[in-house]
N, C-alpha and C positions, 0 to 999 in steps of 0.2 A: 425592834430596831436592828438593822443589819450590822453585824460585827465587821470591822475593817479587816482586810486580809493581812496575814503576816507579810513582812517585808520580802521574804523569799518567794512566796506565792505571787506577790505583786510584780516582782522582778520577772518572774517566769511569764506573766501575762504581757509585760512590755516586750520581752524577747520574742514572744509569739506575734505581737503586733508588728514588729519590724522584720519578721520572717528570718530570724537569726538562724533557725534550723534548716533554712532553704537558701543556701548560699548562691544558687545559680543566678539569681537576680543581680547581686553585686559583682559576681564574676563577669557577667555579660557587660557590665559597665567598666570593670577594671582593666580587662585585657586591651581593648582599643585605646584607653587612656594611657596605659603604660607604654604601648607601642608608640603613641604620639610623643610621649615624654622622651623615650630613647631616640626617636628619630630627630626630634627638635634639638636635643642636646648632642646629637651625633655620638652617642655613647652613654655611659652611666651618668645620670643627671645630678648625682649627689644625694646624700641621705636626707637632706632637708626637703627638697622637692619631692623625692620619692615618698617620704612620710606624709607630706601635705596632700598629695594626690591620691595615695592609697587610702589613707584614713578619711579624706574628704569624700571619696567615692562611696565608701561604705556608709558614712554618716548621711549623705544626701539621699542615697537609695533608701535608707531606713526611714528618713523623714518623708520621702515620697510615698512610702507604703502607708504611713499614717494619714496623709492627705487623701490618698486613694480610698482607704477604707472608710474615712469619714464621708467622702462624697458618695460612695456606693453602698452605704449601710442599708438603705431601704431596698436596694436591688439584691444585695448579697443574701439576705434572709430567704429569698425564693430559690436559691441555687444550692443544691446539696453540698457541693464542694466548698462553698464559702460561708455557709450558714453558721458555722461555729467560730468564725473570726471573732476576736475579743470585743470589738465594738458592736457588731451585729448581734452577738449573743447577750449583750448587756453587761458583760463582765468588766468592761472599761467604758467610762462615759466619753461622749464626744469632747467635752472640755478637757478631760484628762489626756485623751489622745492628742489633741492639738497642742497641749503643753509639752508632751513628749517630743512631738515634731518640732516645736519651736526651740526646745533645748538642743536637739540634734543640729538644727539649722544654724543656731548661734555658734555652736562649737565648730562647725564646718566653716562658717564665715570667719571665725577667729583664726583658723588655719590659713585661709586665703589672704587675710590681712598681713601675713608674714611674707607675701610675694611682692607684687608691684601693682601700680595703678591700672594698667590695661587688664590684667588678670582679675582684679577686684571688680572692674567695670563689667567684664564678661559674666561674673558670678551673679549679678543682678538679673541678667537675662536668663541664666540657668534656673534661678529660683522661680522667676515668673512663669516659664514654660512648664516647670515641674508642677506648680500649683494648678495651672490651666488644664493640663492633660486629662485628668479624671472626668472633667466636665464636658470635654469634647465628645465623649461617647454618647451624649444625648442628641447631638445635632450634626456632627461632622462625619462624612461617609467613611473616611480613613483616619480614625484617631491614632492608629499605629504610626502614622507619619509624624504626628505631633510627639508621640513617645520617642520616635527616632531622633527628632530634633533635641529633645530633653536629654537623651542618652548620648548625644554627640558633643555637648558643650565642653566636656573635659578635653577634647582634642584641641580646639583653638586656645583654650586656657593653658594647656601644656606648652604650646608654642609661645604665647605671650610671656609666660613665666620664665622661659629660657632665652628667647630671642627678642622679645619686646614687640613682635609683629607676627602676622599669620601669612605664611608664604603659600604658593600654589599647591605644593604637595599636601599641605594640611587640609585644603578644601577637597581635594580628591579623597583624602582619608575620611572626611566628614560625609561626603556623598556615599562612599562605600559603606560606611557605618549605618547610614540611613537605610540603604538597601538591605543590609543585614538585619536590622531591627524589624523592618517590614516583613522580611522572610520568617524569622522565628516567632514574631508576635502574631503573625497570621496563622502559623501552626497552632499557637496557643489559643487563638480565637476560634479555630476550627473545633476545638474540644468543647467549647461552650456555646456553639452556634445555636442549637435548639433553644437553650435557656435564654440567650440574648434576643432571639426572635420573639419569644413569648413576652419578654419584658420590654421590648421596644428599644433595645440598645443598638448602637451603631458600631460595626466592626469591619475590618477589611475582609474578613471571611464572608460576611453577609453581602457586602458590596460586590465582591468578585463573583459570588455565586458559584456556578458550575465551572468557572475558570480559576478557582482558587489554587489548585495544584500548579497550573500553568503560571499563575501570578507569583507563587512562591518561587518557582524555578527562575522566573525572570528577575525577581529581587535578588536571589543568590547570584545570578549571572552578573547583575549590576555591581554587587559588592566585590566580587572577584575581579572583574575588569577594572574597577576603580583602584583597588588595592594593587593590582599589577602596574597601573600607572604611577602609583606612589613609589613602587620599587624602581621604576624607570627614572623618575625625576630625582629620586634620592641616590641613584647610582648604587643600588644594593646588589650584592653578589649572589652566587649560586645557592647558598644556604637558604636565603629568602625565597628563591624561586622554587626550591624543593618544597618548602613549607606551603607555598601558594598552591602547588600541585596537590598536596595532601589536603589542604583546605577545600579545594575544588572537589576532590573525591568525597570529602565529608558532606559537602553541600548536595552533591548528587545522590548520596546515600539517604539523606534526609528526604529529598523529593521522592525517592523510591518508597520510603517508609510510609509517607502520607498519601500515596496514590489511591488507596482504597477509602480514605477519609475516616478510618476507624479512630475513635476517640483516644484509645490507649496508645495507638501508634503515633498519633499527632502529638500527644503529650510527651511521649518518649523522645520524639524528634526535637521538640522544644527544649527539653531538659538536657539534651546532649550538645546544644549549641555552644555552651561555654568552652567545650573542647576545640571547636573551630576557632574561636577567638584566641584561645591559648596557642594554637598552632601558628597563627599569624604573628603573635607576639614572640613566640619562640624563634620564628624566622628572623625577626628584627634583632633579637638578642644574639642569636647564633651568628648572624652576619657580623655584628660588632665584635664578638669574641674571636671569630676567625680572623678578622682584620687585625686585631691586636696581636694574635699569635704570629701571623705572617709578617707583621711589622717588626716584631722582635727577632724573628729568624732572618729577615732581610737586613736588619740593622746590625 
């Protein structure tokens, strides 16, 4: 009879399941959500909403990892990079993983319940797309687009939590975020292209074929253009535009990195993307801080 694992060892498996030691995933979600929160509130949104959206982002990304690993468990065992994931290796059962995901989702939903009705309503859509995404890799040519939708729900939710509605600037932020997700997750898909082809999975890297690098460049161009439109609609100042120039430079560097389609370079470009997201958020935050300083000097 197999002896149950000590609590510390079991907790370590749960942390591995939710990718706790790989924070790039939740940082990719966090920066655009915080940018939306600051833009929606026209400044600091308050500690309550900051806690709700920061913790909710981490919790829902973690829950999404459990759903993804359950859905992909039969595929992951054939890929060296994923073969030792807790579910695939048999160290955590499917039922146990789903329970972890359910607990994380319920805690996240409890946080959303402290906001308002429109935000709560949006959270159901976010949950539905999060659950759907892993399965689209079986039949949809661009599952990264579905991931982009899932990763963008925090933006309209930030606006409804602060303003009660979703204005035009929020939708430009959403489209820009969708382009960004398509860019960096295509880079990620380029790493596993050979394995995905062998297993019959669908990804944007496979769909784009020899136009993958051009596609990534166009996706980055879309996100930068849309975020520039956000700055125009929100009336943001020079700090934001400097940040956008830096973000555009980062995007260009990533395209240069993946031009030869080397797996290590594509993976490195993917892992660096959270800095691009941070740059845009820093531009939004810096714009607000500069406005406060100038306001005090002028007053």
